GUKOL-751159 format. One record per residue: residue in one letter; x, y, z of N, C-alpha, C in turn. Coordinates in pm, 1 decimal. Example, Ala and Ser with C-alpha at 12.3 -4.5 7.8 and 13.67 -1.06 7.14 Angstrom:
! residues 2
{residu=A; n.xx=1319.0; n.yy=-569.0; n.zz=780.0; ca.xx=1230.0; ca.yy=-450.0; ca.zz=780.0; c.xx=1320.0; c.yy=-330.0; c.zz=780.0}
{residu=S; n.xx=1285.0; n.yy=-225.0; n.zz=708.0; ca.xx=1367.0; ca.yy=-106.0; ca.zz=714.0; c.xx=1290.0; c.yy=3.0; c.zz=787.0}
END
This chain:
! residues 116
{residu=M; n.xx=411.9; n.yy=603.5; n.zz=907.6; ca.xx=518.9; ca.yy=522.4; ca.zz=855.3; c.xx=554.7; c.yy=574.2; c.zz=715.9}
{residu=E; n.xx=683.9; n.yy=577.6; n.zz=685.4; ca.xx=730.3; ca.yy=627.6; ca.zz=556.9; c.xx=683.7; c.yy=538.2; c.zz=442.1}
{residu=Q; n.xx=651.7; n.yy=600.3; n.zz=329.5; ca.xx=607.8; ca.yy=525.0; ca.zz=212.0; c.xx=713.5; c.yy=425.9; c.zz=166.1}
{residu=R; n.xx=840.7; n.yy=462.9; n.zz=178.8; ca.xx=951.6; ca.yy=375.3; ca.zz=140.2; c.xx=944.8; c.yy=243.3; c.zz=218.0}
{residu=I; n.xx=915.7; n.yy=251.5; n.zz=345.6; ca.xx=907.4; ca.yy=131.9; ca.zz=429.4; c.xx=785.2; c.yy=49.2; c.zz=392.9}
{residu=I; n.xx=674.2; n.yy=116.7; n.zz=367.7; ca.xx=552.2; ca.yy=46.0; ca.zz=326.9; c.xx=576.3; c.yy=-28.3; c.zz=195.6}
{residu=D; n.xx=639.8; n.yy=38.6; n.zz=99.7; ca.xx=668.0; ca.yy=-24.2; ca.zz=-29.1; c.xx=762.7; c.yy=-142.9; c.zz=-14.1}
{residu=A; n.xx=866.8; n.yy=-127.1; n.zz=66.9; ca.xx=962.9; ca.yy=-235.8; ca.zz=88.8; c.xx=894.9; c.yy=-354.6; c.zz=156.6}
{residu=A; n.xx=808.3; n.yy=-327.4; n.zz=252.9; ca.xx=737.9; ca.yy=-434.0; ca.zz=323.9; c.xx=641.8; c.yy=-507.3; c.zz=230.5}
{residu=R; n.xx=573.6; n.yy=-434.0; n.zz=145.2; ca.xx=482.6; ca.yy=-497.5; ca.zz=48.0; c.xx=559.8; c.yy=-586.2; c.zz=-49.5}
{residu=A; n.xx=672.9; n.yy=-536.7; n.zz=-96.5; ca.xx=754.7; ca.yy=-615.0; ca.zz=-189.6; c.xx=806.9; c.yy=-741.6; c.zz=-121.3}
{residu=L; n.xx=846.4; n.yy=-728.1; n.zz=4.8; ca.xx=893.0; ca.yy=-845.2; ca.zz=80.3; c.xx=781.0; c.yy=-946.4; c.zz=96.0}
{residu=R; n.xx=662.4; n.yy=-901.0; n.zz=129.3; ca.xx=546.9; ca.yy=-991.6; ca.zz=147.4; c.xx=518.9; c.yy=-1068.8; c.zz=18.6}
{residu=A; n.xx=522.6; n.yy=-1000.1; n.zz=-94.5; ca.xx=499.0; ca.yy=-1066.5; ca.zz=-222.6; c.xx=609.8; c.yy=-1167.8; c.zz=-252.8}
{residu=K; n.xx=732.8; n.yy=-1130.7; n.zz=-225.1; ca.xx=845.2; ca.yy=-1221.6; ca.zz=-249.7; c.xx=835.1; c.yy=-1344.7; c.zz=-159.6}
{residu=L; n.xx=803.0; n.yy=-1324.8; n.zz=-31.7; ca.xx=790.6; ca.yy=-1437.4; ca.zz=60.7; c.xx=679.3; c.yy=-1532.6; c.zz=18.2}
{residu=H; n.xx=570.8; n.yy=-1477.2; n.zz=-31.6; ca.xx=459.8; ca.yy=-1561.5; ca.zz=-74.2; c.xx=502.0; c.yy=-1653.7; c.zz=-188.5}
{residu=G; n.xx=591.9; n.yy=-1606.9; n.zz=-271.0; ca.xx=640.7; ca.yy=-1687.7; ca.zz=-381.6; c.xx=751.3; c.yy=-1784.8; c.zz=-344.1}
{residu=L; n.xx=802.4; n.yy=-1776.0; n.zz=-222.3; ca.xx=911.0; ca.yy=-1863.9; ca.zz=-177.3; c.xx=859.2; c.yy=-1972.0; c.zz=-82.5}
{residu=A; n.xx=753.7; n.yy=-2036.1; n.zz=-117.5; ca.xx=695.6; ca.yy=-2138.8; ca.zz=-31.1; c.xx=787.4; c.yy=-2260.3; c.zz=-23.6}
{residu=E; n.xx=834.5; n.yy=-2290.6; n.zz=97.9; ca.xx=922.2; ca.yy=-2405.2; ca.zz=121.2; c.xx=871.2; c.yy=-2481.5; c.zz=242.7}
{residu=C; n.xx=873.9; n.yy=-2613.2; n.zz=233.8; ca.xx=825.7; ca.yy=-2696.8; ca.zz=344.2; c.xx=920.2; c.yy=-2687.7; c.zz=463.7}
{residu=S; n.xx=871.6; n.yy=-2727.8; n.zz=579.6; ca.xx=948.2; ca.yy=-2722.4; ca.zz=703.4; c.xx=1081.9; c.yy=-2794.5; c.zz=689.8}
{residu=G; n.xx=1186.6; n.yy=-2727.3; n.zz=734.4; ca.xx=1320.4; ca.yy=-2782.3; ca.zz=727.9; c.xx=1390.5; c.yy=-2756.0; c.zz=596.1}
{residu=E; n.xx=1320.6; n.yy=-2696.1; n.zz=499.4; ca.xx=1377.0; ca.yy=-2669.1; ca.zz=366.8; c.xx=1375.7; c.yy=-2519.9; c.zz=333.2}
{residu=E; n.xx=1363.7; n.yy=-2434.1; n.zz=430.9; ca.xx=1340.8; ca.yy=-2290.7; ca.zz=407.6; c.xx=1468.7; c.yy=-2212.1; c.zz=379.2}
{residu=T; n.xx=1556.1; n.yy=-2263.2; n.zz=294.4; ca.xx=1682.6; ca.yy=-2195.4; ca.zz=268.8; c.xx=1663.9; c.yy=-2062.8; c.zz=196.0}
{residu=Q; n.xx=1579.2; n.yy=-2059.3; n.zz=92.9; ca.xx=1556.4; ca.yy=-1935.0; ca.zz=18.6; c.xx=1480.0; c.yy=-1833.3; c.zz=102.6}
{residu=T; n.xx=1382.7; n.yy=-1882.1; n.zz=178.2; ca.xx=1302.9; ca.yy=-1793.2; ca.zz=264.1; c.xx=1392.2; c.yy=-1727.2; c.zz=368.5}
{residu=K; n.xx=1474.2; n.yy=-1808.2; n.zz=433.1; ca.xx=1565.3; ca.yy=-1756.9; ca.zz=535.9; c.xx=1661.8; c.yy=-1655.1; c.zz=476.0}
{residu=A; n.xx=1720.7; n.yy=-1687.5; n.zz=361.0; ca.xx=1814.4; ca.yy=-1596.1; ca.zz=295.6; c.xx=1746.4; c.yy=-1464.6; c.zz=258.7}
{residu=C; n.xx=1624.3; n.yy=-1471.4; n.zz=209.2; ca.xx=1548.2; ca.yy=-1352.0; ca.zz=172.0; c.xx=1524.4; c.yy=-1262.2; c.zz=293.1}
{residu=L; n.xx=1480.8; n.yy=-1323.2; n.zz=402.6; ca.xx=1453.9; ca.yy=-1246.2; ca.zz=524.2; c.xx=1581.4; c.yy=-1183.3; c.zz=580.8}
{residu=M; n.xx=1688.6; n.yy=-1261.5; n.zz=585.2; ca.xx=1813.8; ca.yy=-1208.4; ca.zz=639.6; c.xx=1867.5; c.yy=-1094.8; c.zz=552.3}
{residu=E; n.xx=1857.5; n.yy=-1109.3; n.zz=421.8; ca.xx=1901.6; ca.yy=-1004.0; ca.zz=330.5; c.xx=1819.9; c.yy=-876.4; c.zz=353.8}
{residu=F; n.xx=1688.1; n.yy=-891.3; n.zz=366.1; ca.xx=1602.5; ca.yy=-775.1; ca.zz=390.0; c.xx=1639.4; c.yy=-705.8; c.zz=521.6}
{residu=L; n.xx=1655.6; n.yy=-784.1; n.zz=626.2; ca.xx=1687.3; ca.yy=-726.5; ca.zz=756.7; c.xx=1824.5; c.yy=-659.6; c.zz=757.2}
{residu=R; n.xx=1922.2; n.yy=-719.9; n.zz=691.0; ca.xx=2055.2; ca.yy=-657.5; ca.zz=682.1; c.xx=2047.6; c.yy=-522.6; c.zz=610.2}
{residu=G; n.xx=1966.9; n.yy=-515.2; n.zz=506.2; ca.xx=1958.8; ca.yy=-393.6; ca.zz=426.4; c.xx=1867.2; c.yy=-286.5; c.zz=479.9}
{residu=N; n.xx=1779.0; n.yy=-321.8; n.zz=573.6; ca.xx=1677.1; ca.yy=-225.7; ca.zz=617.5; c.xx=1669.4; c.yy=-203.1; c.zz=767.3}
{residu=T; n.xx=1751.7; n.yy=-272.0; n.zz=843.9; ca.xx=1748.5; ca.yy=-253.4; ca.zz=989.6; c.xx=1890.9; c.yy=-254.0; c.zz=1044.8}
{residu=S; n.xx=1902.0; n.yy=-222.2; n.zz=1170.8; ca.xx=2031.6; ca.yy=-231.3; ca.zz=1239.6; c.xx=2033.5; c.yy=-351.8; c.zz=1333.8}
{residu=L; n.xx=1940.0; n.yy=-444.4; n.zz=1315.0; ca.xx=1932.3; ca.yy=-562.2; ca.zz=1400.8; c.xx=2053.0; c.yy=-652.5; c.zz=1379.4}
{residu=R; n.xx=2100.8; n.yy=-713.5; n.zz=1488.3; ca.xx=2207.5; ca.yy=-813.5; ca.zz=1478.8; c.xx=2142.1; c.yy=-947.0; c.zz=1444.7}
{residu=L; n.xx=2193.3; n.yy=-1014.5; n.zz=1342.9; ca.xx=2136.1; ca.yy=-1142.2; ca.zz=1301.7; c.xx=2221.9; c.yy=-1256.4; c.zz=1352.9}
{residu=E; n.xx=2157.9; n.yy=-1352.1; n.zz=1417.8; ca.xx=2226.3; ca.yy=-1470.8; ca.zz=1468.3; c.xx=2176.5; c.yy=-1591.0; c.zz=1388.9}
{residu=D; n.xx=2260.9; n.yy=-1641.8; n.zz=1300.6; ca.xx=2227.0; ca.yy=-1754.1; ca.zz=1214.4; c.xx=2245.9; c.yy=-1883.8; c.zz=1291.8}
{residu=E; n.xx=2138.1; n.yy=-1959.0; n.zz=1307.6; ca.xx=2141.5; ca.yy=-2083.9; ca.zz=1384.0; c.xx=2118.0; c.yy=-2205.5; c.zz=1295.3}
{residu=G; n.xx=2158.3; n.yy=-2197.2; n.zz=1169.5; ca.xx=2140.5; ca.yy=-2309.4; ca.zz=1078.3; c.xx=2006.2; c.yy=-2303.1; c.zz=1007.8}
{residu=Q; n.xx=1909.4; n.yy=-2382.1; n.zz=1053.6; ca.xx=1777.4; ca.yy=-2381.7; ca.zz=990.3; c.xx=1692.9; c.yy=-2261.8; c.zz=1029.7}
{residu=W; n.xx=1731.0; n.yy=-2189.9; n.zz=1131.5; ca.xx=1654.9; ca.yy=-2074.0; ca.zz=1175.5; c.xx=1751.4; c.yy=-1963.0; c.zz=1212.1}
{residu=F; n.xx=1697.5; n.yy=-1844.4; n.zz=1237.7; ca.xx=1781.9; ca.yy=-1734.0; ca.zz=1282.8; c.xx=1703.9; c.yy=-1643.8; c.zz=1376.6}
{residu=C; n.xx=1778.6; n.yy=-1562.0; n.zz=1446.4; ca.xx=1719.8; ca.yy=-1466.3; ca.zz=1539.4; c.xx=1772.1; c.yy=-1327.6; c.zz=1503.8}
{residu=A; n.xx=1682.5; n.yy=-1231.3; n.zz=1496.5; ca.xx=1719.2; ca.yy=-1090.9; ca.zz=1477.1; c.xx=1710.8; c.yy=-1025.6; c.zz=1614.5}
{residu=V; n.xx=1818.3; n.yy=-959.8; n.zz=1655.9; ca.xx=1829.1; ca.yy=-910.4; ca.zz=1793.0; c.xx=1846.5; c.yy=-759.6; c.zz=1795.7}
{residu=H; n.xx=1768.7; n.yy=-695.2; n.zz=1880.5; ca.xx=1790.1; ca.yy=-554.3; ca.zz=1912.7; c.xx=1819.7; c.yy=-547.2; c.zz=2061.4}
{residu=E; n.xx=1934.2; n.yy=-490.5; n.zz=2095.6; ca.xx=1968.5; ca.yy=-470.5; ca.zz=2236.0; c.xx=1959.0; c.yy=-322.2; c.zz=2267.6}
{residu=E; n.xx=1873.5; n.yy=-290.5; n.zz=2360.7; ca.xx=1851.8; ca.yy=-152.0; ca.zz=2401.0; c.xx=1939.2; c.yy=-123.6; c.zz=2523.1}
{residu=P; n.xx=2031.8; n.yy=-27.1; n.zz=2513.1; ca.xx=2117.5; ca.yy=4.0; ca.zz=2628.0; c.xx=2035.4; c.yy=36.0; c.zz=2753.0}
{residu=G; n.xx=2069.2; n.yy=-28.4; n.zz=2860.9; ca.xx=2002.1; ca.yy=-2.8; ca.zz=2988.3; c.xx=1872.2; c.yy=-77.4; c.zz=3009.7}
{residu=A; n.xx=1826.2; n.yy=-150.3; n.zz=2911.3; ca.xx=1699.1; ca.yy=-222.6; ca.zz=2925.3; c.xx=1716.7; c.yy=-343.6; c.zz=3016.3}
{residu=A; n.xx=1617.9; n.yy=-365.1; n.zz=3102.0; ca.xx=1620.9; ca.yy=-479.5; ca.zz=3193.1; c.xx=1527.7; c.yy=-591.1; c.zz=3146.7}
{residu=E; n.xx=1438.6; n.yy=-561.3; n.zz=3054.4; ca.xx=1339.3; ca.yy=-658.1; ca.zz=3007.8; c.xx=1370.1; c.yy=-701.3; c.zz=2864.4}
{residu=T; n.xx=1323.2; n.yy=-819.9; n.zz=2830.5; ca.xx=1336.1; ca.yy=-872.0; ca.zz=2694.8; c.xx=1201.2; c.yy=-925.3; c.zz=2649.6}
{residu=I; n.xx=1166.6; n.yy=-898.1; n.zz=2526.1; ca.xx=1044.7; ca.yy=-952.2; ca.zz=2468.2; c.xx=1085.0; c.yy=-1029.7; c.zz=2342.1}
{residu=A; n.xx=1017.0; n.yy=-1139.7; n.zz=2315.7; ca.xx=1048.8; ca.yy=-1220.9; ca.zz=2197.6; c.xx=924.9; c.yy=-1240.1; c.zz=2112.0}
{residu=F; n.xx=945.1; n.yy=-1238.0; n.zz=1982.4; ca.xx=841.1; ca.yy=-1266.9; ca.zz=1884.9; c.xx=889.9; c.yy=-1384.5; c.zz=1802.2}
{residu=R; n.xx=798.1; n.yy=-1464.0; n.zz=1753.5; ca.xx=837.6; ca.yy=-1573.5; ca.zz=1665.0; c.xx=752.1; c.yy=-1570.3; c.zz=1539.9}
{residu=A; n.xx=811.2; n.yy=-1615.5; n.zz=1433.0; ca.xx=739.8; ca.yy=-1625.2; ca.zz=1306.4; c.xx=787.3; c.yy=-1751.3; c.zz=1236.5}
{residu=D; n.xx=695.9; n.yy=-1838.9; n.zz=1204.2; ca.xx=729.5; ca.yy=-1960.3; ca.zz=1131.7; c.xx=757.6; c.yy=-1926.2; c.zz=986.1}
{residu=M; n.xx=851.9; n.yy=-1997.3; n.zz=926.0; ca.xx=890.3; ca.yy=-1971.5; ca.zz=787.4; c.xx=835.3; c.yy=-2074.3; c.zz=690.1}
{residu=D; n.xx=782.3; n.yy=-2185.0; n.zz=740.2; ca.xx=747.4; ca.yy=-2295.4; ca.zz=651.1; c.xx=612.6; c.yy=-2276.5; c.zz=582.7}
{residu=A; n.xx=598.1; n.yy=-2350.0; n.zz=472.8; ca.xx=472.5; ca.yy=-2356.5; ca.zz=398.2; c.xx=418.7; c.yy=-2498.6; c.zz=410.8}
{residu=L; n.xx=300.2; n.yy=-2520.0; n.zz=361.2; ca.xx=239.6; ca.yy=-2653.4; ca.zz=367.2; c.xx=270.0; c.yy=-2732.4; c.zz=239.9}
{residu=P; n.xx=298.1; n.yy=-2862.1; n.zz=257.0; ca.xx=317.9; ca.yy=-2944.8; ca.zz=137.6; c.xx=184.4; c.yy=-2962.9; c.zz=64.6}
{residu=T; n.xx=189.7; n.yy=-2955.4; n.zz=-66.4; ca.xx=69.7; ca.yy=-2975.8; ca.zz=-148.7; c.xx=104.7; c.yy=-3072.7; c.zz=-261.7}
{residu=I; n.xx=8.0; n.yy=-3110.3; n.zz=-338.7; ca.xx=30.1; ca.yy=-3199.2; ca.zz=-453.3; c.xx=128.6; c.yy=-3136.0; c.zz=-551.1}
{residu=C; n.xx=125.6; n.yy=-3004.3; n.zz=-560.9; ca.xx=210.4; ca.yy=-2932.8; ca.zz=-657.2; c.xx=341.1; c.yy=-2882.1; c.zz=-596.8}
{residu=G; n.xx=373.9; n.yy=-2919.5; n.zz=-473.5; ca.xx=496.1; ca.yy=-2872.8; ca.zz=-407.8; c.xx=465.2; c.yy=-2818.5; c.zz=-270.3}
{residu=A; n.xx=478.6; n.yy=-2687.9; n.zz=-253.5; ca.xx=450.0; ca.yy=-2623.2; ca.zz=-125.1; c.xx=374.4; c.yy=-2493.6; c.zz=-152.0}
{residu=A; n.xx=293.6; n.yy=-2453.3; n.zz=-54.7; ca.xx=217.4; ca.yy=-2328.7; ca.zz=-69.1; c.xx=193.7; c.yy=-2267.0; c.zz=67.7}
{residu=H; n.xx=187.7; n.yy=-2135.6; n.zz=69.4; ca.xx=157.0; ca.yy=-2063.7; ca.zz=193.2; c.xx=5.3; c.yy=-2058.0; c.zz=209.7}
{residu=L; n.xx=-49.9; n.yy=-2164.5; n.zz=264.4; ca.xx=-193.7; ca.yy=-2174.7; ca.zz=287.3; c.xx=-229.3; c.yy=-2149.2; c.zz=433.6}
{residu=C; n.xx=-127.2; n.yy=-2141.2; n.zz=518.0; ca.xx=-150.4; ca.yy=-2130.9; ca.zz=662.2; c.xx=-121.6; c.yy=-1991.4; c.zz=716.5}
{residu=G; n.xx=-71.4; n.yy=-1901.8; n.zz=633.6; ca.xx=-47.0; ca.yy=-1765.3; ca.zz=677.9; c.xx=91.7; c.yy=-1738.0; c.zz=732.2}
{residu=H; n.xx=182.9; n.yy=-1835.5; n.zz=726.2; ca.xx=316.8; ca.yy=-1811.9; ca.zz=780.5; c.xx=391.9; c.yy=-1702.6; c.zz=705.8}
{residu=D; n.xx=363.8; n.yy=-1685.8; n.zz=575.6; ca.xx=426.6; ca.yy=-1574.8; ca.zz=504.7; c.xx=380.8; c.yy=-1442.6; c.zz=565.4}
{residu=G; n.xx=257.3; n.yy=-1438.3; n.zz=610.2; ca.xx=205.6; ca.yy=-1319.5; ca.zz=679.3; c.xx=267.4; c.yy=-1301.1; c.zz=816.3}
{residu=H; n.xx=293.6; n.yy=-1410.9; n.zz=888.0; ca.xx=358.9; ca.yy=-1402.5; ca.zz=1019.4; c.xx=491.8; c.yy=-1329.2; c.zz=1006.5}
{residu=K; n.xx=571.8; n.yy=-1370.4; n.zz=908.8; ca.xx=703.5; ca.yy=-1310.1; ca.zz=889.6; c.xx=690.3; c.yy=-1163.3; c.zz=851.7}
{residu=F; n.xx=594.7; n.yy=-1134.6; n.zz=768.1; ca.xx=577.1; ca.yy=-999.2; ca.zz=716.9; c.xx=534.6; c.yy=-900.4; c.zz=826.7}
{residu=V; n.xx=446.9; n.yy=-942.3; n.zz=915.2; ca.xx=387.0; ca.yy=-852.1; ca.zz=1013.4; c.xx=490.9; c.yy=-786.3; c.zz=1103.9}
{residu=V; n.xx=591.9; n.yy=-859.4; n.zz=1147.0; ca.xx=686.3; ca.yy=-802.1; ca.zz=1242.7; c.xx=816.4; c.yy=-754.0; c.zz=1180.8}
{residu=I; n.xx=828.0; n.yy=-755.3; n.zz=1049.5; ca.xx=951.0; ca.yy=-713.8; ca.zz=982.6; c.xx=972.1; c.yy=-562.4; c.zz=975.8}
{residu=P; n.xx=871.9; n.yy=-481.0; n.zz=942.1; ca.xx=901.2; ca.yy=-339.5; ca.zz=916.7; c.xx=978.8; c.yy=-273.7; c.zz=1030.6}
{residu=P; n.xx=1089.6; n.yy=-206.5; n.zz=996.7; ca.xx=1174.5; ca.yy=-145.7; ca.zz=1098.9; c.xx=1100.7; c.yy=-52.6; c.zz=1194.3}
{residu=N; n.xx=1004.9; n.yy=23.8; n.zz=1144.8; ca.xx=934.1; ca.yy=115.4; ca.zz=1233.9; c.xx=847.5; c.yy=42.7; c.zz=1335.4}
{residu=W; n.xx=799.8; n.yy=-76.1; n.zz=1301.5; ca.xx=721.3; ca.yy=-154.8; ca.zz=1397.0; c.xx=807.9; c.yy=-193.5; c.zz=1515.4}
{residu=L; n.xx=928.6; n.yy=-241.7; n.zz=1486.8; ca.xx=1020.5; ca.yy=-277.4; ca.zz=1594.4; c.xx=1061.9; c.yy=-153.1; c.zz=1673.6}
{residu=A; n.xx=1081.1; n.yy=-43.5; n.zz=1602.8; ca.xx=1121.7; ca.yy=80.1; ca.zz=1669.9; c.xx=1017.0; c.yy=126.1; c.zz=1770.1}
{residu=F; n.xx=889.8; n.yy=96.3; n.zz=1745.0; ca.xx=784.0; ca.yy=133.9; ca.zz=1839.1; c.xx=810.7; c.yy=74.9; c.zz=1977.5}
{residu=F; n.xx=842.3; n.yy=-53.0; n.zz=1981.2; ca.xx=867.0; ca.yy=-118.7; ca.zz=2109.4; c.xx=990.1; c.yy=-63.2; c.zz=2177.7}
{residu=V; n.xx=1094.8; n.yy=-38.9; n.zz=2100.7; ca.xx=1217.9; ca.yy=13.7; ca.zz=2157.3; c.xx=1193.9; c.yy=150.9; c.zz=2217.7}
{residu=R; n.xx=1125.6; n.yy=235.9; n.zz=2143.8; ca.xx=1105.6; ca.yy=374.1; ca.zz=2185.2; c.xx=1016.8; c.yy=385.4; c.zz=2309.0}
{residu=F; n.xx=910.4; n.yy=305.8; n.zz=2315.6; ca.xx=814.4; ca.yy=322.9; ca.zz=2423.0; c.xx=828.2; c.yy=223.7; c.zz=2537.8}
{residu=C; n.xx=896.4; n.yy=114.1; n.zz=2514.2; ca.xx=903.6; ca.yy=11.3; ca.zz=2617.3; c.xx=1042.3; c.yy=-7.1; c.zz=2676.3}
{residu=N; n.xx=1146.4; n.yy=46.6; n.zz=2611.6; ca.xx=1283.3; ca.yy=33.6; ca.zz=2658.8; c.xx=1315.3; c.yy=-112.3; c.zz=2691.8}
{residu=I; n.xx=1304.4; n.yy=-197.5; n.zz=2591.3; ca.xx=1326.4; ca.yy=-340.6; ca.zz=2610.1; c.xx=1417.2; c.yy=-396.1; c.zz=2500.7}
{residu=H; n.xx=1477.2; n.yy=-510.5; n.zz=2529.4; ca.xx=1548.7; ca.yy=-586.8; ca.zz=2427.3; c.xx=1443.5; c.yy=-660.7; c.zz=2345.0}
{residu=I; n.xx=1471.7; n.yy=-681.0; n.zz=2216.9; ca.xx=1377.9; ca.yy=-753.2; ca.zz=2131.0; c.xx=1450.1; c.yy=-869.9; c.zz=2065.4}
{residu=L; n.xx=1390.7; n.yy=-987.1; n.zz=2075.0; ca.xx=1438.7; ca.yy=-1105.5; ca.zz=2003.8; c.xx=1329.8; c.yy=-1143.6; c.zz=1905.6}
{residu=Y; n.xx=1367.5; n.yy=-1163.0; n.zz=1781.3; ca.xx=1269.7; ca.yy=-1197.5; ca.zz=1678.5; c.xx=1314.4; c.yy=-1326.7; c.zz=1613.0}
{residu=Y; n.xx=1249.6; n.yy=-1436.4; n.zz=1647.5; ca.xx=1287.3; ca.yy=-1568.3; ca.zz=1599.5; c.xx=1214.7; c.yy=-1603.7; c.zz=1470.0}
{residu=H; n.xx=1291.5; n.yy=-1650.1; n.zz=1370.4; ca.xx=1235.6; ca.yy=-1701.5; ca.zz=1245.1; c.xx=1259.7; c.yy=-1851.3; c.zz=1247.6}
{residu=L; n.xx=1154.0; n.yy=-1929.6; n.zz=1262.1; ca.xx=1167.3; ca.yy=-2073.4; ca.zz=1285.7; c.xx=1110.7; c.yy=-2155.5; c.zz=1171.6}
{residu=P; n.xx=1168.7; n.yy=-2276.9; n.zz=1151.1; ca.xx=1115.0; ca.yy=-2365.5; ca.zz=1047.7; c.xx=981.4; c.yy=-2423.9; c.zz=1088.9}
END
């Protein structure tokens, strides 16, 4: 994997960790993820209000695989915090080369859901 992608993914992970928002309030988290995906992938983004789906359509593919990643953090006395690992969920499937692996070897459509 290119160092540029590794660096971008690390920066995204750090930014997401700092954007802890409780369920149903993930406006900054969603905007951050959509901005990253627009700037670093060719995925089509479908904005569904509180959540969105990043879509890759592979020409000729007959199969579809879906991944989901929760965007919410846990409420705490001091606000919200990523204590449950959801910031990691989002981070793990974001890097463009990770998605490209499935496209290249599996010839499938990919749906990537970001949910509250």
